[in-house]
Each structure stands twice: as structure tokens, then as C-alpha cells.
N, C-alpha and C positions, 0 to 999 in steps of 0.2 A: 537324146544324147544319154540320158539314164534309162536303166532297163535292171530287169531281175537276175540273179545269178542263173536261175532254171533258163534262161533264155539262151545262154551259151553253155547249158549242160552242167552246171554246178548247183550244188546243194545248200540252199540259203540257210536252213535252219543250223546245218553243220557249220558253216561258217560263222554265222553269229555266235553260237555257243563257244566256239573255239577263240574267236577274236575278243569278245568280251571276256573271257577267263584270261588271256594273255594281258590285255591292257589293264585289267583289274591287278593282276600280279606285279605289272610294272609299276603302277600307280602306289599300291600299299608297299612295295619294297624301295620306293622313292627312287626309281630309276629315272623319273620324271614326274612333274605334277600334273600333266594332262598331255594329251596327244591326239592326233587325227590321222586316219588311213583312208586313202582313195585308191580303187583298185578299178581299172577299165581292162575289158576284155572284148575283142573283136570289134573295138572301135565304140563300145558303150560302157558308161561307168555302171559297175554292178555292185559297188560298194562305197559309200563316203559317209563315214561317221566320226563323230568327236567324242572325246573321253576326257574327264577331269577337269582342271581348272589351270589359269594361268600360272597360279602360285599355290603353295600349300596352305594358304589362309582360306581358300575354298570361296573366294569373293567373286571372281570373274570366270564363268563357264568358258571352255573352249567351244569357239564356233566355227562353222565349216568355212566361212569365208576370212578366218584369221590371217594375219600374214606373219611370217616368221623369218628369222635370220638363218640365211641357207648355209654360211659357213663356207666349206670347200665344194659344196655343189656349186658354187659360185664358178669354178674351173670347167664345169661343161654347160653352163647356161649362160655366161658371160664372154669370156674371150674365146671360147672355143666356137661357136658358131661364126665368129668374125674371121678366125684364122681359116675356118673350112672354107668360107666365102672367098678370101684372098687366095687360098690354095687352088679352087677352082677356076679363078679368074688367071691363073698363072703368075700372079705377083709374089707369092712365095713357093720356094723348093724346098721340100721336106728334108732332102739329103744334101744340099748345100751347106756349107759352114753357117752357122746362125750368126756368126760375127760379120757376115755379108749385109746382114739387115741391122744388128746392133753393133755398131763401129766400136764401141767401147771395149770389146773383147777380141779386136783385130789384133792386137799386140800383147795379148795375154797368153803365153805359151800352153797353159794348162786348159785353156778355153777356146783358142781360136779355131779349132778344127770340129769342135761339138757342133752336130746338126740339130735341126728343130725336131727331126724324128726321135733323137735320142733323149731330147728334152721332154717333149710329149710323153714319151714312153717310160719317164723316170729311169733312163740309162746312161744317163750323161757324166756320173760320178761326182756331181756337184754336191756339196754337204746339204743336209736336209733343210736347215732353217737358220736364220739370224734374228735374234730377238733385239729389234730397233728401238724397243722401249728402253732398254738400258741406256741409249744415248740421250735421251731426256730426263732421265732421273738422277738424282744425286741424294744419297742418304734418304731414299724414299720420297723426296720432294721434286716435283717438276722444275726444270732449268727454264727460267725466264726466258733466256735467249732463244728457246725453241717453243715454249708454249705460252701463250698469254690468255687473260679472261675476256679480252675485248676484241672483236674482229677489226681488221684494218687491212691496207694493201699488202703490208709485209706479214700479217698474219691473217691468211683467208681461208685456210683449210679447217674445217669444224671437225674436231675430235668428239666432242662430246657437248651438252649443255654448257655454254660459257667457258669452254676450252677451245683455243684456236691455235693449230700449229703453223710454225713459220713457213710462208709459201715456199721457199727454197729449200725446206728440209728434204723434199722429192730429191733433189740433188745430191744431197749426202747419202742417203739410200741408194741411189745409182752408182754413186763412187764405192760404196761398200760391196754392192753387188759387182762391181767392176773386178774387184779384187777378191772375191770370194774363190775358195779353193775347190778345184777339181781334182780327184785322185787319180784319175786316168784309167781306173778300174772300168770295165764295160760291164756294171752289174747292175741289178735292179735296186735301188735306193730311192724311196719316195722322196722327192723334195719340191718345195713349193716356192722356191726363190725366183726361178724364171717368171712365174706366173705375176710377179710385182711390176715385171717391166712389159709385159705383153700389151696392156693398154697403151702405153707411151707407144711401143713399136706399132701398133695398129694406127694410131693417130699419124705417126710418120709416114706411113705407106699410103694411108687412104686421103690424107690433109683434112680429114673430117673428125672432130671431137668422138672420142671413143663412145661415151654414152649415146651420142646422136646416132652414129653409125650402127649400134646394134639395135637401138630403138626402132630406127626407120626401116632397116632391112629385115628384122626377125619379129619382135615384140609386137609393134603396132599391127602389121598385116595379120599376125596370128591372132590379134585380139586378146593380148595378154596386159592386162591394165595394171597389175600389181607387181610384175617380174621387173624389178629396176633396184637401183642403187638409192642411198639417202631418201628413205621413206619419211621422215620428218618434214621433208620439204615439198611431199607430193599432195599432202591433204587428203589422205586416204580416209573413207569412211570406216573402212576395215579396222579392227583392233589390231595393234601390233604387239606380239607375245614378247614378254621380257626374257632376257637370259640371264646373265650372272650378276650377282650382287659383288660390284668390284670395290674391294677394300684398299687396292694399292693406288689407283691413278684418279678413277672417276667418282671414287667415294659415295657410290650410290647404286641404285640398281639401273643395269644397263638396258635400255629400251628406246626404241626409235633409232638408236646408234648401232653400228656395227659393233660386235663382240670381239673380233679378232684386233689385237693391237696394231700389228703392222698395216692392215688395212686402213684402220683409223688414223694412223699417223700418215697414211696417204691422202686424207681428207675423205676416206670412207669408199672411195673407188679405187678399187683394185681387181687383179685377176685372181688373186688366192681367196679372196672371201669379200664381202660387202654387200651381195645381193640378198634382196628379200622377195618373198613370193606367197601367194596363197596357193592352196594345193591344186584348185582348177587350173590356174595359169601353168603351173608345172606339168600337169597332165597334159595340157595341148601341146607344149613344147616336146613332151618326150613321146607322145603320139604322133607328132610329125616326123620324129627321127624313126620311130618304128615303122612308119608308113614310108621308108625310104626316101624322105625329103619332101613329101607331098602332104598338105593339109587344107581341108576344105576347098578343094579344086586349084590351090596354088601351089608351085613347085618352089621350094625354097632351096634345095640342094639335088644334085644328080644321085640318083642310086648309087653309082660306083663310089662317090664321095663318102656317103654313109658308110658302105660297107667297108671302105679302106680304114676309116677313123676308128670304126667299132670293132675291128678285129685285132686279135694278138699281133704284135709286131715282132717280138722274140721269144718265141715258144721254145726254143732250144737252150735259151739262156735262164730258164725258170722264171721268166717274167711274164705275168699274166696280163701285163697293161696293154689297152690299145693306145691311140693317139689322143691322150686326154681323158679318155674314158676309162673307167675301172672295169675290170671283167672278172667273172669266177675264177677262184683258185684253180689252177692247172690239176686236174684230176678231181675236182669238187665233187662230182657225183658219187665217187667212191667213199666219201667221207660222212661221219655223223654229224648230226645237226649242231654239235658241239664243237667241231673242228671245221665245218664249212663256211665257205664265204661265197655269196650269200646262203640262200636255202641249197641243199643238195641238189633239188629237183630243177633247178633252173637250166636252161640250155647252154651250151658253149658259145654261142652267137649272141647271148643276152649281155646287157652293159648298163652302165650307170655311174653313180658316184655317192659317197656318204658325206656327210658335214660333221665337224666337230661338235656343235651346238645341239646335235641329236636329229639331223635331217638325214634322210636316205630315198633315192630315185632311182628306179630301175625298169629297165624296158626288155621284153623277152619276144623277139620276132617269131621264134618257133611256136610259140603259145598264144601270140598275138595279145601280150598281157603288159600293162603298166602298172606300176606300183610305186605309190608315193606316200611316204610316212614323215610325219612332221611333228617334233616334239622340241621342247626346250630342256634337256636333259642336264644342262649345265646350271640350272637354277637349283638351290641357290649359289651353288659354287660346281667348279668343273671337277671336283673330287668325287662326286656322284658317278660312279661307273657300272652301276647295275643294269643299263641298258646293254652292256657288253656282257658283263657277267651271267645275265639271264637270257642271253641270246634272243633278245625281244624280236628284233627286227628280221632275222632268218626265221624265227618260229612263226612271226605272223605271214611272211611270205610263202612259207612252205603250205599253211592252210588253203591257199587257193590253187595250188597243185595237186593236194590231196582231195579236194571238195568233189572233183569228177569221179573220184573212185568210190564215192559214197552213194549207197542207194537212197533214193528219195523216200 
């Protein structure tokens, strides 16, 4: 599975020098305290190295099998393979009104005609975000009617160490989503709101608990042992990398528990965030997608399904998105590294997703290349934005496209 860059026509000394330099810049400029990069080409892992530490105190080194909070990468590793499977089985129609499946919207004039295709491509007109944390806080303190310090039948969803959310708080979230506004404009606006309800939708359609459904159908057969929700309950031998030092609610370092507050209020299991993984497990999943739904002799999806979900849905509307998957900016190959997303050299057929915590996964079928970057850029605070300011991820990605042009 592992091989040298030279085995796929790339210059290893160029790659090493460039990646070392970019990672050193990221760490010294506090874009992140540590990170790791895994790159596979033609089905072989040609680069997998760790840099820096879990935190700026330089105590715990980053290890190759560390587990990271994926944030929005969850959108393509969690709910999306389940929806793809239901699409293949003819149990959902991308162009039917979503209200056919989510009946809360049936009598909501602004949302009853929105389709699943529009939702997955972020072209539904629904507002981008609802901060549900505001519902459980008053004057900076947690409301006891929603959050308790001891688990019980009525407070069963764990938010954090010794913090348990009211079991029925989910219903409050669904009610808010029922009445969320959609402006009717069919324009590209990134919205994570529908992602909060997909797990429940998947359970309603399949009759199987969401976590069990994706584990049995995708992760277990792929051999992904860390790609999952609620790592605190999994007894991983792997270290879990901390995220933000939360001064508002958790009053401590967020580790073992999801960083995203909306996902946390859903008990850590959501479609918008909540998944954790090691780099190797993400590589297996992305390699399967790259290989048009097949991995290690087993077929997970039809090639036509992968092609449909990973292609731009509304190119004439300046919307770069696939179905759930992110895509390069339209005209990306004409842009500089500072303005491109991701690297300018990626092909138009490439796809992936980024995560707020500092994660990024990408697959390029034309180059047979899988790129996995994991960091905790939100440590100690989400105000750290140098991962964006320094174009760290596009710059790293670009290295592996340029390495074939360098003489040995």
C-alpha cells in the first residue's frame, strides 16, 4: 500500500523540501500547533508524515494514527454515503420535493417545493446557520431545563464531560428548522442547516439507527476502524487531537467531544459535524470514491452514482458544488494560488470537502490522487486563521502536482 513518490513519477526530495517548509511556516505562524499529511497516488500512499504537536506546549507529538475532529468533512463521510445508497436503491428522488420525505416542510410555503438536489448543492435559498447554543444559554450560563450535570432518561445526550442535553431538545431543533426561512432565490448559499436533519431522515427511511446503517454498509467493510462519531465511547488506542479551548460553555479544552456546538447539542451525532477519523481511514474512504465506488474487490456504489454526486449540478448559476461534495472554483485553473480553491492545478473532476477545525480531504480522478490534510487550527481559539491567510492547504496540494515537473 505504501510506495515511494518515484514509483509514480514524482520527485521525493522536492516534495519533502516543499512540504517541510510549508508545514514549518504554518506552525511558526500559529496556523496550527501540528498537522499531518497523507497523499496517495495510483492507489499507493506515497507520503504520510506528521508535524508539530497537539498543542503549543510541545508535549504530545502528532502521530500518524492520531484521530481528528473532522467538522464539516462529516458532510461527505457521514450522511452522504447513506444518501447515495438510498438514491441507488430508488428510495429517494433528488428532484422530488424534499417535503415528501421530511413532512415538517409539507405546509411551509417557502420550503415545500425545495428538492434534495437543491439542498445538497446549496442552492435552496435556506439561511446558512442557526446558533442553537443561544437556546440553552442565559447571561452566559447554561439553562438547567436544557442541560444537566448528570445523565438520566430525560437528559441522555452527552454534550461534554458531565454535561447532558435534554433528550427532547432534538425536537426543539427540528421545530426551529421547520420554520427556518428560505428566500426563494435559487442562488448558491452554503447552508449546513439541512445536514442537521439528514440522520433522522435516513433512520426514518431505512428503519435502522443512522450510526449502525453507515457503519455496517460503509465503514466496517472498508476497514475504517476510527471513522465514527463519539470517540470517547470507542476506547480507541489512538490519541484524539484536541480542538478549541472553550471559554463559553465547556470551560475547558474540547477533546474527545465534537467541537461544533450544534452537533454537540444533538448528542454529538449530526450530519453537519461530529465525525472523527485518522488519516488512513479517510484515505480508504476517498480512494473508494476515486475508484468509482470500488475498493479492495468490493463494490460500494455504481460508477454512475459517484459520477453524478461528484459533478457540478448548477454550473450556469456560478455554483461550483456537487451533491454534497465541494468542487474547485469555476475557472479555478486560471487563478493564482492566493485566489484559487483548492490548488489551481486540480482537475475539474476533482472533489472533496474542508472542515472548520482545520481538516481537508480531496480526490482527483484525473490524477489518481487522494489528498488528506488534518490539523487542529482552532487551537487554542477559532480566531487563528493563518491556515487561510497563508494558503497552507492549497500550497501543500500544489506540491504534488508540481513534483512531476521537477527533474530527479
